[in-house]
C-alpha positions as CSV (number, residue, x, y, z in Angstrom):
1,M,62.4,130.7,206.8
2,A,58.5,131.5,207.8
3,N,57.5,134.6,210.0
4,E,60.5,136.4,208.5
5,L,58.5,139.0,207.0
6,H,59.1,142.4,207.6
7,P,58.2,146.1,207.5
8,P,59.6,147.9,204.6
9,V,62.3,150.6,206.1
10,E,60.3,153.9,204.8
11,A,56.5,153.8,204.1
12,K,55.5,153.1,200.6
13,L,52.5,154.7,198.9
14,I,50.0,152.8,198.2
15,D,48.0,152.7,194.6
16,L,44.9,152.8,195.7
17,A,43.2,152.7,192.2
18,A,44.9,150.0,190.9
19,L,44.7,148.2,194.5
20,R,40.4,148.7,193.4
21,Q,41.4,147.0,190.2
22,N,43.0,143.9,190.5
23,S,41.6,143.3,194.3
24,V,38.2,141.5,194.9
25,L,38.7,143.1,198.3
26,F,38.9,146.7,197.3
27,A,36.7,146.8,194.1
28,S,33.5,146.8,196.1
29,L,34.8,149.1,199.0
30,S,34.0,152.9,198.6
31,D,37.2,155.5,199.4
32,A,36.3,156.1,202.6
33,D,36.3,152.6,203.4
34,A,39.2,151.6,201.4
35,W,41.5,154.2,203.4
36,E,40.4,153.0,206.7
37,L,41.1,149.2,206.1
38,I,44.4,150.3,204.3
39,G,44.8,152.2,208.0
40,L,43.9,148.9,210.1
41,A,47.0,146.5,208.1
42,R,50.4,146.7,208.1
43,Q,53.1,146.6,205.1
44,E,55.4,143.8,205.3
45,T,58.1,142.6,202.6
46,A,59.7,139.3,201.4
47,L,62.7,138.4,199.1
48,A,61.9,136.1,196.7
49,R,62.1,132.4,197.1
50,Q,61.1,133.1,201.0
51,A,58.1,131.1,202.5
52,V,55.3,133.6,203.8
53,F,53.9,130.7,205.9
54,Q,53.9,127.0,205.4
55,V,50.9,124.6,205.8
56,G,49.7,123.9,209.3
57,Q,51.1,127.0,211.2
58,A,48.3,128.9,213.3
59,G,47.2,131.8,211.2
60,D,45.3,134.8,212.3
61,S,45.6,137.0,209.1
62,L,45.0,137.9,205.2
63,H,47.9,138.9,203.0
64,I,46.3,140.9,200.2
65,V,49.6,141.2,197.1
66,L,50.7,144.5,196.6
67,E,53.7,143.3,194.6
68,G,54.9,140.2,193.0
69,R,53.9,136.8,193.0
70,V,53.6,134.2,195.2
71,K,52.9,130.5,194.5
72,V,50.6,128.4,196.9
73,S,51.5,124.5,197.3
74,L,51.5,121.7,199.1
75,L,53.7,118.5,199.8
76,S,53.2,114.8,198.8
77,E,54.6,112.5,201.8
78,E,57.1,112.3,199.1
79,G,58.0,115.5,199.5
80,K,57.0,116.2,196.0
81,E,55.5,119.7,195.5
82,A,51.9,120.3,194.1
83,I,51.1,124.0,193.1
84,L,47.5,124.7,193.7
85,S,48.0,128.2,192.2
86,I,50.1,131.5,191.1
87,L,48.8,134.6,192.7
88,G,49.7,138.2,192.1
89,A,49.0,142.1,192.6
90,G,45.9,142.5,194.3
91,E,44.7,138.8,195.0
92,V,44.4,137.9,198.7
93,F,46.0,134.7,200.6
94,G,45.0,133.1,204.3
95,E,42.1,134.2,204.3
96,M,40.4,130.7,205.1
97,S,42.7,130.5,208.3
98,L,41.8,134.3,209.3
99,F,37.6,132.9,208.7
100,D,37.7,129.7,210.8
101,G,40.6,130.3,212.9
102,E,42.8,127.2,212.0
103,S,46.0,126.4,211.1
104,R,46.8,127.2,207.5
105,S,45.9,124.8,204.4
106,A,48.7,125.5,202.5
107,T,52.6,126.9,202.2
108,V,53.0,130.4,200.6
109,T,55.9,130.9,198.9
110,T,57.3,134.4,197.2
111,M,58.6,133.4,193.5
112,E,60.4,137.3,193.5
113,P,60.3,139.9,195.5
114,C,57.0,140.8,197.3
115,R,55.1,143.5,199.2
116,F,52.0,142.8,201.2
117,L,49.2,144.1,203.0
118,V,48.3,142.2,206.0
119,L,44.9,142.3,208.0
120,R,44.8,140.5,211.3
121,R,41.3,138.6,212.7
122,Q,41.3,141.1,215.4
123,V,40.7,144.3,213.0
124,F,39.7,142.8,210.1
125,L,36.2,140.8,211.2
126,P,34.6,143.7,212.9
127,F,35.3,146.0,209.5
128,L,33.7,143.1,207.6
129,E,30.4,142.5,210.2
130,K,29.8,146.0,209.2
131,R,30.0,145.7,205.6
132,V,28.0,142.5,204.4
133,P,29.1,143.1,200.8
134,V,32.5,142.9,201.3
135,M,32.5,139.5,203.3
136,L,30.0,138.1,200.2
137,E,32.6,139.1,197.8
138,L,35.4,137.1,199.5
139,I,33.4,134.3,200.5
140,A,32.4,134.5,196.5
141,E,36.5,134.8,196.1
142,M,37.0,131.4,198.0
143,S,34.5,129.4,196.4
144,K,35.8,130.5,193.0
145,R,39.5,129.3,194.2
146,L,37.9,126.0,195.7
147,R,36.3,125.4,192.3
148,A,39.7,125.6,191.0
149,T,40.8,123.4,193.0
150,N,38.9,120.9,192.1
151,T,39.0,120.7,188.8
152,L,43.1,120.9,189.7
153,V,42.7,117.8,190.9
154,G,40.3,116.1,188.5
155,N,42.6,117.1,185.9
156,L,45.3,115.4,187.8
157,S,43.1,112.5,187.9
158,F,42.1,111.9,184.8
159,L,43.9,113.3,181.8
160,N,47.1,112.7,180.4
161,L,50.4,114.8,180.6
162,S,50.0,116.7,177.6
163,A,46.7,117.5,177.9
164,R,47.1,119.0,181.8
165,L,50.0,120.7,180.4
166,A,48.1,122.3,177.9
167,R,45.4,123.6,180.1
168,I,48.3,125.1,182.4
169,L,49.8,126.9,179.5
170,L,46.2,127.8,178.3
171,N,45.3,129.2,182.1
172,L,48.7,130.9,182.5
173,V,48.2,132.5,179.0
174,Q,44.8,134.2,179.8
175,Q,46.2,135.5,182.9
176,Y,50.0,136.7,182.0
177,G,49.7,136.6,178.1
178,K,50.7,139.7,175.9
179,V,50.8,139.6,172.1
180,S,54.1,139.7,170.6
181,P,55.2,139.4,166.8
182,K,56.3,135.7,167.7
183,G,53.2,134.9,169.5
184,I,51.8,135.2,173.3
185,V,54.3,135.6,175.0
186,I,53.3,134.3,179.0
187,G,55.1,137.2,181.2
188,L,55.5,135.0,183.9
189,K,58.8,133.2,184.4
190,L,58.2,129.3,185.5
191,S,60.9,126.7,185.3
192,Q,60.3,123.4,184.0
193,E,60.3,121.4,187.5
194,E,57.9,124.5,188.5
195,L,55.6,123.6,185.5
196,G,56.0,120.0,186.9
197,H,54.5,120.9,189.9
198,L,51.9,122.8,188.6
199,V,50.9,119.5,186.5
200,G,51.5,117.0,189.1
201,V,54.6,115.0,187.1
202,S,58.5,115.4,187.1
203,R,60.6,117.9,185.3
204,E,62.1,115.7,182.9
205,S,58.2,114.8,181.9
206,V,57.8,118.4,180.8
207,N,60.7,118.4,179.5
208,R,59.9,115.9,176.8
209,Q,56.5,117.1,175.9
210,M,57.7,121.4,176.1
211,R,60.6,119.8,173.3
212,A,58.1,117.8,171.5
213,W,55.6,121.3,171.0
214,I,58.7,123.3,170.2
215,D,59.6,121.2,167.4
216,A,56.1,121.2,166.5
217,G,56.2,124.6,166.6
218,I,54.1,124.7,168.9
219,I,55.6,127.0,171.4
220,D,58.6,128.4,172.1
221,H,61.1,129.0,174.6
222,D,63.3,132.4,175.0
223,H,66.0,132.5,178.4
224,G,63.0,131.7,180.4
225,T,60.0,132.9,178.5
226,L,57.2,130.9,177.1
227,I,56.0,131.9,173.7
228,V,52.7,130.2,173.0
229,M,53.2,130.1,168.6
230,N,50.0,128.1,167.8
231,S,47.0,128.5,170.5
232,D,44.6,126.5,168.1
233,A,47.1,123.6,168.2
234,L,47.5,124.4,172.3
235,F,43.9,124.3,172.8
236,R,43.1,121.0,170.3
237,E,46.1,119.5,173.0
238,A,44.2,120.6,176.1
239,L,41.1,119.0,174.6
240,A,42.6,115.5,174.2
241,S,42.0,112.8,176.6
C-alpha cells in the first residue's frame, strides 16, 4: 500500500559528502545550506517492492534517495507496466507535483529496501526562493528527465526489439556497469519481466532476444546478474533499425 512509509526507529547519520557527489540538489549548496535543508526534511524508510506513491495521488513533496533504488513507471489501460526510469542514491523524484501542485504523474516503487529524505512543499519552496541557482539546477534536472522520457517513447515507437533492448542495456552499463575479467557486469539485478517493462514488450520476447545474444557470446546471465561480454556487438545492435 502507498503511504506506508515510516520514520526509521533510530536516526541515521547522513554522509553529506556522498550526497553532494550524487545529488544535483545538494551539489550546488554550501555546507551550511545543505545542513539547513536536511534539517527541513524528514527521513523515511520503505521495504522492497513497496509503493512510495501512485499515479493520480495528491502530492506536495519530493523525495531524495539516500539508500536503495526505485523505479518510476506507468500502467497502460491494459494493465501493462512501462518503466520510465530507475533512480538510485542521490537522485530526486516527486519534484513535479511539488512545483505545480498537481497529482502524481507516475507511480514510484522501491526495488530494494530504501531510505529517503522527504521535503514538503511548504518548507522547500521558501528555501528555494532564496537560492535561485538551486532552483535552476532542479529545473535542469526535470528537463533532462523529460528529454529521456521523450527518447524512450521515440524508441518504443520506431525501433525494433533488438535495438530497443540493446539501448536499454547500454544505458544500464553506463549507470551501473563495473569491469570484470569476464566483461562489464551490470550491478543492478532486473528480471526479464522488468526488462520487458523497460522496453515495452513481453517477458517472452525479451527471453528470446537475450537467449540469442547469450548464444552469440554478446552477453551472459549469472544468477540474475547480466554481463556484457561484447559491448561493440551490443552497440551495433543498438544502431540497427
